[in-house]
N, C-alpha and C positions, 0 to 999 in steps of 0.2 A: 231283594232290596235290603241294604244294610240298615240296621236300627240306628237311629240318631243317638248321640251322646246327650243324656239328660242332665242338665245343670241347674243347681240351686244357687242363687246369689244371696249372700248374707252381708248386708251393709246398712248402717243406720241412716245414711243419707238417701232420701227419696229420689233426689236428682241422680245420684250415682247409680242407684238400682235401675232407674229408667234408662240411663245412658249405657250401662253394661248390658242390659237386656237387648237394647237396639243393636249394639255392636256384635254381640254373640249370635243374635238371630239372623245376621247377614250370612252366616256360614250354613250351608245346606246340611252339614253333618251334625249340627248342634241344635238342641231344643232347650230353651230356658223353661223349666217346668214350674218355677216358683221364685219369689224374691221376698226375703224376710228382713224386717227392720232390726231384729235383735235375736240373741241366741235362744230365747225361750220360744219364740215363734218358729225359729229355724229347727229346733228340736222336734216339734210336732210335724213340721213339713218333711223333715228327713224320714220320719216314721211313715208318713202318709204317702209320700211321693217316691221314696227310694231312689234318689238321684245317683247318677254315676260319678259325678264330680260336684264338689262344693267350692265356691269362691268365698273366701272369708276375710272380712276387713279385720285388721289387727286391733284397731281402736273401736270397741263396741260398748254400748251402755248396758247396765245391769250385770253383765258378766263379760270380762275382757276376752279377746280372741284366743289367747293362750289357754285360759281355763276351759273355754268351750272346746277347743281343739283336743285337749287332754281327754275330755269326756267322750268325744267322738271316737278317738283312737282306742280307748278302753272298752267302750260299750258297743260301738257300731262302726268299725273301721271303714272309712270312706276316703277316697282320694280327695285331698284338699289343696287348693292353690290359694296362697295367702296374698292379700292386696296390702302392700306395705308402703309406709311413708319413706321418702328418701332423706332420712335424718339419721344422726348417729344412734339415737334411741330406737328408731325404727329398725335400723340394721341389727342391733343387739337382740331385739324381740323377734325379728324374723329368723335369725339363726337359731334361737331357742325353739321356735316353731318347727323348723326343719328337723331338729333333733327329736322333737316330740313325735313327729310323723308326717308333717305336711310334705307333699310331694315336691312343690315348687312355689315360687313367688313371682310377682311382678310389682314394680313400683307404681304407687298410685299417682296418676297425673295431677299436675299442679292446678289445672283448670279444666273445665268441661270440654273446651276445644281440643285438648290433647287426648281425650278418651278415644277418639277415632283412631289415633296412631297406636293406642294401646292394643287394639285388636290384633295387630300384626304380631305382637309378642304373646298375648294371652291365649289366642285361639290354638296355636300349636302346643302350648303347654297344657291346655285343657285336654286336647286329644291325646297327648302323651300320658297325662295323669290317668285318663280313663283306662289305660292298659297297664298301669303300674302294679307291681306285686307288693301288696300291703301285708303287714303282719300285725296281729293284735298286740297293742302295747299294754304292758302290765303296769299297775299303779306303782309298784316298786321295781326299779330296773335290776336286772341280774347282776350279781357281783362279778366283776371282771377279774381274770387271773392277773397276777402281778407280771409286769413286762420284764423282759430279759434284763439282767443287771449290766451286761457288757457284751459288746460285739466280739466275736471270737477271731481275734487277729487283725492285723493291719489290712487295709484295702485301698486300692486306688480307684475304686468304682464311684460313679455318680448315678443317682437314682432320679429318674424323671417320671412324673405321674400326671395323668390327665383325667379330668372328671367333669361331669355336668350334673344333670338332674339326679338327685340322690347322693351326690358326692359329699355333701356336708357331713352326713352321718357316716358314710363309708370311709372317708378320709380319717375321721377321728378314730373309728374302730381300728383301722389299720395302724395308725401311728401309735396308738396306745399299746400295741403288741411289739413294737420295735424298741431296741435299747437306746439309752441316752446318747451313746457314742456312735450311733449309726452313721454310715457314709452320708455325704451331703445329699439332700433331697430337694428338687425343684418341682413345684406343683403349679399347674394351670387348672383352676376351677372356674367355670363360667360364672361370673358374678360381677355386678356393676361396682363403680366407685363407691366409696364409703363402706361397702359391705366387706371387701377383702381385708381391709385393715382390722375391722371388728372380728372377722373370722380368724385372722392370724393371732390376735390377742387372746381370743377364746381358746384356741388350740395351745398356745404357749402356756396358759394357766393350768392346763390339764394334762398335757402330754409329757413324756420323759425328756425329750430333747427340746432345744430352743427353736421357737417358731417365730418368724417375722414376715411382714410384707416386704418383698424384695425392693431394693433401692438401686438406682443407677450406680454402676461401678463397684458394687458391694462385693467384697472378697467371699468366695465360696469355701466353706470350711466344714470339717466333720462335726457331727452332732448338731447340725443346723438345718432347718427347713425353711425354704424361701417360697412364699406365695406370690404368684403374679398379681400385680395391682390391677384393679378394675380399670378398664379403658386403655391398658398398655399391654403390648406383647412382651413376654419374658423370653430372653434367649441367654445362652451360655456363651461366654467369650473367653478364649485362651489368650493370655498375655505372658509369654515366656513360660515359666514354670508354674504360674498361678492361673486360677480360673475366676471369672468375675460375672456378676449379673449384668445384663445389658437390656435396657428397656427402650421401647419405641412405640409411637402412637401412629404407626402406619395403618393402611386400610385393613378392614376386617378380613380375616382369612377363614374360609369354611363358614362364613356367617358370624364370626366371633372376634372380639378383641377384649381380653386376651384369647388367643387361639392355641389349642393343644398342638396342632400341626406345626406352628411356628416354633414352639419349644422343642418338640421332638426332632424337627429338621436341624435345628441349631446343635442339638446334642450329636446327631449323626455326623455333622460337619466337624465339630470341635473336639469331641472326646472319644468317638468310636475307635475300637470296640469296647472301651472301658466304661460301659454304661449299661444300666438296666432300665428298660421302658415298661411302664405299667399303665394300662388303660382300664378305667373303672366305669361304673354306671353312668348313663347319660343318653339323651336323645340326639339323633342326628348322626353325623359321620366325622365330626372333627377329631383329629388325632389318628385316624386310620392310615392315611398316606404317610404321615410323619413317622408313625411306628414302623411302617413297612420300610422306610428309608433307614431307620435304625437297625432293623433286622438284616437288611442287605449289607449294612456296614459292619456287621459282626456282633452287634449288641444282643444281649438276652432280652426277650420281649415276652411279657406276661399279660393276661387279660382276666377280668372278673367273669365268672361263668353266669349262665342265664338264670340258674336257680337262686342266686343271691343278689343279682342286680335289680335295683328298683325299676330301672328302665334299661332293657337290654338292647340299646341302639348302637352307641359308639363301640362297645366291645364286640357286638355282633358283626358290624361292618369290618372292623379290623381283623377279626377271625376269618371272615369269609374271603378277604383278599390275600390272606396268607401272612398278615403282619404279626399275628400272635403265635408264638411257638407253642404255648400251652396255656389252657384256661384253668383257673382255680376258684373254689368258693372264696368269698371274701376273707374268711378267717384262715384260709390256707395260704393266702398271699404273703403274709409276713415271713413265714418260714421259707417260702420260695424265693422271696427277694433276698433274704440273708444268704441263702444257699448260692444264689447267682452272684452275690458280692464277695463270697469267700475267695481268698487269694488262691491262685492256681500256681502250682510249682512249674517254673519255666522249663521248656525243653532245652536240650543242649545247644540248639541253634539260636535260642532266644538271646537277644541283647537289648539293653536299654535303648540304644540308638534306633533299633529297628521298630521299637514299640512307640516311638514318638510320632 
């Protein structure tokens, strides 16, 4: 018989603690072992109860959620799922929490009646978090090497990246190692509205290249990263000699909108074989079939390996179905991506017309 996932709920609202306990207790694989009203009580309960996963409210009395999260990650690394408010400020704080070490987050419901719907999102994330690969966070982050100054030579390639759980930290680490004049990058990261804009601004302020939330009809250019907006699928569209971002709010694909499969399939249709597909950490299987379509169309396809993925779900499925040509540790991917983007000397039979 499988051992249940032991969960500690940390929330200053007695009503929310009661509702979350009721929702999570409905699942036979989860046991709520405690509920704490503030970080000080939670600290003692973590020591006494040794939970597998902690749910943590961002806005807490006495010690805010971020400060408490830092202490957890430094002193007793434990998978944490943040309960966030759907506001601009909530989005910014949540992204910081994910960089500090939180595994995932869910948006706090506006009223108690919506908590029942929250279970459908929170329960899978708790189960995924329970198996996440955590690393002890140090009080001072390591000094990163300087990114490449320039990309070596012209390239006609497009880079498409998909990520989910663990992607906020992985994407930042990857982009920090790429040059400012990198070929165009399109990214689908599972994230709701409000959060993708904040994520793009955060990356833009720290990464060498320009980063933005993708807009309808936006021209795709070198040195630019385009993040799929929450609630909208991102596709690439060819218009004569130029490429543009195309957004749509069609049905969820592989359970998500934006969906990695939608992005990868559009790349396979529009620009193959002149594209590189990369699938990063995340739970589920979104992106696997789309990456397979890219590989069948002649694109280079890369995956994050099990040893460095916070959640080895999406990369695993993609690898198992043959969509990934080769897996790399996260910090090996930048070099692999640039290598796949390097211009190839055409064969004597190659003509521009045959490559269109």
